[in-house]
C-alpha positions in Angstrom: 2.4 -19.0 -39.0 5.3 -21.2 -40.5 2.2 -23.8 -41.6 0.5 -20.8 -43.8 3.5 -19.8 -45.5 4.4 -23.4 -46.0 0.7 -24.0 -47.4 1.3 -20.9 -49.9 4.3 -22.3 -51.2 2.6 -25.1 -52.1 -0.5 -23.2 -53.6 2.2 -21.1 -55.7 4.9 -23.8 -56.3 5.0 -24.7 -60.4 3.6 -28.1 -61.3 5.6 -30.9 -63.4 2.9 -32.7 -65.0 -0.3 -30.5 -66.3 -3.5 -32.0 -66.3 -7.3 -30.8 -66.7 -7.8 -30.3 -63.1 -5.5 -27.1 -62.9 -8.0 -24.9 -64.5 -11.2 -26.6 -62.7 -13.6 -24.2 -60.8 -13.5 -24.0 -57.3 -16.7 -23.8 -55.9 -16.9 -19.9 -55.9 -16.5 -19.6 -59.6 -12.5 -19.0 -59.7 -9.8 -21.1 -60.5 -8.4 -24.1 -58.3 -5.3 -22.4 -57.5 -6.5 -19.2 -56.4 -9.1 -21.4 -54.3 -5.9 -23.2 -52.4 -4.3 -19.8 -52.5 -7.4 -18.5 -50.1 -7.6 -21.4 -48.3 -3.9 -21.4 -47.2 -4.6 -17.6 -46.2 -7.5 -18.3 -44.1 -5.8 -21.5 -42.3 -3.0 -19.3 -41.5 -5.0 -16.5 -40.1 -7.1 -19.0 -37.9 -3.4 -20.1 -36.7 -1.7 -17.0 -35.9 -5.4 -16.4 -33.8 -5.4 -19.2 -31.9 -1.5 -18.5 -31.3 -2.4 -15.0 -29.7 -5.8 -16.5 -28.3 -3.3 -19.0 -26.6 -0.6 -16.8 -25.1 -3.1 -14.4 -24.0 -4.8 -16.8 -21.9 -1.3 -17.8 -21.1 -0.3 -14.2 -19.6 -4.3 -13.9 -18.0 -3.4 -17.2 -15.8 -0.4 -16.4 -14.8 1.0 -14.7 -11.7 1.9 -10.8 -11.9 5.4 -11.6 -11.7 6.3 -9.1 -14.3 5.0 -6.2 -12.0 8.6 -5.8 -9.8 7.5 -2.7 -8.3 4.4 -4.3 -6.9 4.3 -6.5 -4.0 0.8 -7.1 -3.6 0.4 -8.5 -7.1 3.2 -10.6 -7.1 0.7 -14.2 -7.0 -2.3 -12.6 -8.3 -3.5 -13.7 -12.5 -3.5 -11.0 -14.5 -6.8 -11.9 -14.9 -7.7 -11.1 -11.7 -6.1 -7.6 -11.5 -7.9 -7.1 -14.6 -11.4 -8.0 -13.1 -10.3 -5.7 -9.9 -9.2 -2.6 -11.8 -13.2 -3.4 -13.7 -14.6 -3.1 -10.1 -17.8 -0.9 -9.6 -16.9 2.1 -7.5 -19.3 3.8 -5.3 -21.4 6.4 -7.2 -23.0 10.0 -6.1 -20.4 9.5 -2.9 -20.7 13.4 -3.0 -24.4 13.5 -2.1 -25.7 15.5 0.8 -26.2 14.1 4.4 -28.6 15.2 6.3 -27.9 15.4 10.2 -30.2 15.5 13.2 -30.2 19.3 14.4 -28.2 20.1 17.1 -25.4 17.9 15.8 -24.6 15.0 18.6 -21.2 15.5 19.7 -18.0 13.6 19.8 -18.2 10.1 21.4 -14.8 10.9 23.2 -13.2 14.1 24.0 -9.9 15.0 24.3 -9.5 15.3 28.2 -11.2 11.6 28.5 -7.8 10.4 26.6 -5.5 8.1 28.9 -2.2 9.2 28.5 -0.7 6.8 30.2 -0.6 4.0 27.5 0.3 6.4 25.1 4.4 6.6 23.6 5.4 10.1 23.2 9.2 8.7 22.2 11.1 10.9 24.7 13.9 8.9 25.0 14.7 9.5 21.0 14.1 12.9 21.6 16.8 12.8 24.4 19.0 10.9 22.4 18.6 12.6 18.9 20.1 15.7 21.0 23.4 14.0 21.1 23.7 12.5 17.7 27.6 12.0 16.6 28.6 13.5 13.6 28.4 9.7 11.0 24.4 9.1 13.0 22.8 12.3 11.8 21.0 10.4 9.5 18.6 8.9 12.4 17.6 12.6 12.2 15.0 11.7 9.5 14.0 8.8 11.7 12.8 11.7 14.7 9.6 11.5 15.9 7.6 13.7 13.7 4.8 14.7 16.1 4.9 16.7 19.7 3.0 15.1 22.3 0.2 17.6 22.1 -0.2 16.6 17.9 0.2 12.9 18.8 -2.7 13.2 21.2 -4.7 15.2 18.7 -4.2 12.6 16.5 -4.9 9.4 18.7 -8.3 11.7 19.5 -9.2 11.6 16.2 -8.7 8.6 15.5 -11.1 7.4 19.5 -13.8 9.8 17.6 -14.0 7.9 14.4 -13.6 4.5 15.9 -16.6 5.3 18.9 -18.8 6.9 15.6 -18.4 3.6 13.6 -19.1 1.3 16.7 -21.9 3.0 17.9 -23.6 2.2 14.3 -22.5 -1.4 13.9 -19.8 -0.8 11.4 -16.4 -1.8 11.0 -12.8 -0.7 9.6 -9.6 -2.5 9.7 -6.2 -0.5 10.4 -4.2 -0.8 6.9 -0.9 0.0 5.3 2.1 1.9 7.4 -0.2 2.4 10.2 -0.7 -1.5 10.4 3.1 -1.8 10.3 3.3 0.7 12.9 1.0 -1.5 15.2 3.0 -4.7 14.8 6.5 -2.7 15.5 5.5 0.0 17.8 1.8 -1.2 19.5 1.2 2.1 18.1 1.8 4.9 15.8 4.6 4.9 13.9 7.1 7.7 15.4 7.8 9.4 12.4 4.8 9.1 11.2 1.8 11.6 11.0 -1.4 10.5 9.9 -3.3 7.0 10.3 -4.5 4.5 7.7 -8.1 3.2 7.8 -9.9 0.8 5.7 -13.5 0.3 5.1 -15.7 -1.6 3.6 -16.7 -0.1 0.0 -20.3 -1.8 0.5 -21.1 0.4 3.9 -19.9 3.3 2.4 -23.5 5.5 2.8 -23.6 4.4 6.1 -20.0 5.2 7.2 -20.7 8.4 5.6 -23.6 9.4 7.6 -22.0 8.4 10.8 -18.9 10.3 9.9 -20.6 13.6 9.1 -22.7 14.0 11.7 -20.1 15.1 14.7 -20.2 18.0 16.2 -16.3 19.9 15.0 -15.2 17.4 12.4 -15.4 16.7 8.9 -15.2 14.0 6.1 -14.1 14.9 3.0 -15.3 12.4 0.5 -14.7 14.3 -2.6 -13.2 10.8 -4.2 -15.1 7.5 -4.4 -11.6 5.5 -3.0 -10.2 7.7 -0.4 -11.4 10.3 2.2 -10.3 12.1 5.1 -11.6 12.5 8.4 -10.2 15.6 10.5 -11.0 18.1 13.1 -12.6 21.8 12.2 -9.9 23.9 13.8 -7.0 21.9 12.2 -4.5 23.4 10.2 -4.9 24.0 6.8 -2.3 22.1 4.5 -0.5 24.2 2.3 -0.9 24.0 -1.4 -4.1 21.5 -1.3 -6.7 21.7 -3.0 -8.9 19.9 -1.2 -10.5 21.5 1.9 -9.1 19.2 4.2 -7.2 19.9 7.2 -4.3 18.3 9.4 -3.9 16.3 11.3 -6.4 13.9 9.3 -6.9 10.0 9.1 -6.8 8.8 5.6 -9.7 6.4 5.1 -9.8 4.3 2.0 -12.3 2.1 0.9 -11.9 -1.4 -0.4 -13.4 -4.2 -2.0 -13.5 -7.8 -1.7 -14.7 -11.0 -3.8 -14.4 -14.5 -3.1 -10.6 -14.9 -2.8 -9.5 -11.2 -2.9 -9.8 -8.1 -0.9 -8.3 -5.1 -2.6 -8.2 -1.5 -3.0 -10.6 0.7 -5.0 -8.1 3.7 -5.4 -5.9 2.6 -8.6 -3.4 4.1 -7.0 -3.4 1.9 -4.3 -4.9 -0.9 -5.5 -1.5 -2.4 -6.6 -0.3 -1.9 -2.9 -3.5 -3.4 -1.0 -4.3 -6.9 -2.6 -4.2 -9.6 0.2 -6.3 -12.9 0.1 -9.5 -12.5 2.2 -8.6 -15.5 4.3 -5.6 -12.9 5.4 -7.5 -10.2 6.0 -10.1 -11.8 7.8 -11.4 -12.2 10.7 -9.8 -9.5 12.1 -7.6 -9.4 15.2 -7.5 -6.6 17.8 -4.2 -5.3 18.8 -3.0 -2.2 21.5 -2.2 0.8 19.2 -1.0 3.9 21.7 -3.8 3.0 24.2 -6.6 1.8 22.2 -7.4 -2.0 20.9 -7.4 -1.4 17.2 -8.4 -4.0 14.1 -5.7 -5.3 11.9 -5.4 -7.8 9.5 -6.0 -11.5 11.2 -2.8 -12.8 9.6 -0.9 -9.6 10.4 2.6 -10.8 9.2 1.7 -12.2 6.1 -0.1 -9.2 5.0 2.9 -6.7 5.9 5.0 -9.3 4.0 3.6 -9.3 1.2 3.2 -5.5 0.9 6.2 -4.3 1.9 8.5 -7.5 1.3 10.4 -6.7 4.9 8.6 -5.1 7.4 12.2 -5.6 9.6 13.5 -2.8 6.9 12.5 0.5 8.3 11.5 3.4 5.5 11.6 7.2 6.6 8.8 9.1 5.7 8.0 10.6 2.0 5.3 13.3 3.1 5.2 15.8 5.7 1.3 15.8 5.7 0.9 18.7 7.5 2.3 21.2 4.8 2.3 18.5 2.0 6.3 18.7 1.4 8.0 15.9 -0.1 11.2 14.5 1.7 13.9 12.5 1.1 13.9 8.7 2.0 16.0 6.7 3.5 15.7 2.7 4.4 17.7 1.2 7.5 17.3 -2.3 9.0 15.1 -1.7 11.8 17.7 -2.6 14.6 19.7 0.0 13.5 17.3 2.6 15.2 16.9 0.5 18.7 18.7 3.0 20.5 15.5 5.3 19.8 12.4 3.3 19.8 11.4 -0.3 21.6 10.8 -2.4 18.0 8.8 -5.9 18.6 11.0 -8.3 16.6 8.8 -11.4 15.6 11.2 -14.0 15.4 9.1 -15.9 12.8 9.7 -13.1 10.2 13.2 -13.1 9.6 15.2 -15.2 7.4 17.2 -17.4 9.7 16.7 -18.6 13.7 20.1 -17.6 14.2 19.5 -14.3 12.6 16.6 -13.6 15.3 18.7 -14.9 18.2 21.5 -12.3 17.1 19.6 -9.7 16.8 17.6 -10.2 20.2 20.7 -10.7 22.2 22.2 -7.4 20.5 19.3 -5.5 21.3 19.0 -6.7 25.2 22.9 -6.8 25.3 23.7 -3.6 24.1 23.4 -0.3 25.8 23.5 3.0 23.6 26.9 4.1 25.6 29.0 0.9 23.9 27.0 0.1 21.0 28.9 -1.1 18.2 29.0 1.7 15.3 26.4 0.8 12.7 27.3 -0.4 9.2 26.8 1.9 6.4 26.4 -0.3 3.6 23.1 -1.1 5.2 21.6 2.2 4.7 19.9 2.6 1.0 19.3 6.0 0.0 15.9 5.9 -2.1 16.1 10.0 -2.5 19.5 11.5 -1.5 18.8 12.9 2.5 20.1 16.4 1.5 16.6 17.4 0.8 15.5 16.3 3.7 14.8 19.5 5.8 15.9 17.5 9.0 19.4 16.9 7.3 20.0 20.4 5.6 23.3 21.4 6.8 24.7 18.4 8.3 27.7 15.9 6.9 26.3 12.5 5.1 29.3 12.6 3.1 30.2 9.1 5.1 26.2 8.0 4.2 26.6 5.8 0.2 23.6 4.6 -1.4 23.5 0.7 -1.9 22.8 -0.6 -5.0 
């Protein structure tokens, strides 16, 4: 642009020596001076266009560092993000499925569930009955499911898993449920659903397999996120779909030669991973099941949650659609309630890891030192949380 302005100034500058050349005609018939002005303007425009193009190319090839709220985009180029947004979504997902008559029964019945490997969090329930006044915030992390409700949720997953396995179709445990598999080898105690992913390329076969099970329903009102639930489940107040609780969240994902990414626009910013971190999957224990999770689970969790050693309370009660206050706290603060798996390699230093491991082994509930209130971060004021109404939260202050 500066070069263009310089050319314009030269074109308009007075000449000290006038010659006949000043009045020569340009090729198009205009005076030579006006020809120079037009040429300078064209050069200025081309330089500006080249500059804009160069900046655009640089931005497209830069990692998405500016998306500080979207951790999974940190190392993904803008060009890749645009390509993911433009990736085709499945069409005609609501087309009618023809099921055999009579409808096939589920591959596993509730009475067949082995409860010996399921954690019903009885220790936490007892501990929460006797909390000190400055520990009332722990009620936010109380088990959200009764024994019967958790059994229903896990049975729902068992039916889902068996149906897809029988059809030769794959799935993967994702998001908060993958975090639960890593921390607790099961459902996160304060969670009340299970997050699952299926390859969008298999959507038609998956829909056929899950839509034809007696007593169960698959809702496919969206082409990127589905719900699987039992017909006699609980209606969700204020929900505009026919889904019932408990339910499984089923996300559709796609992949290219470098990345696996969610097709739901809301979840795309949370679910973008390198294909080598996702596949091949590995099997891990999950409340009595062996479930597929990302092959490099730790990498995926760090990429999505930044620091998986920080526990975040549930933001939504799925059974009634009620938003909840959210608290973040180091997971070791909950070790008197739950057995939490500590991955030494994930922590910032070996000394920190050994210190935490030693404290978890040697510190009992009775002689456990007071928790550090400065380590508790309140995202939404917990007084809005129904479990904390009427309790004292004056000693809990949010961190910056």
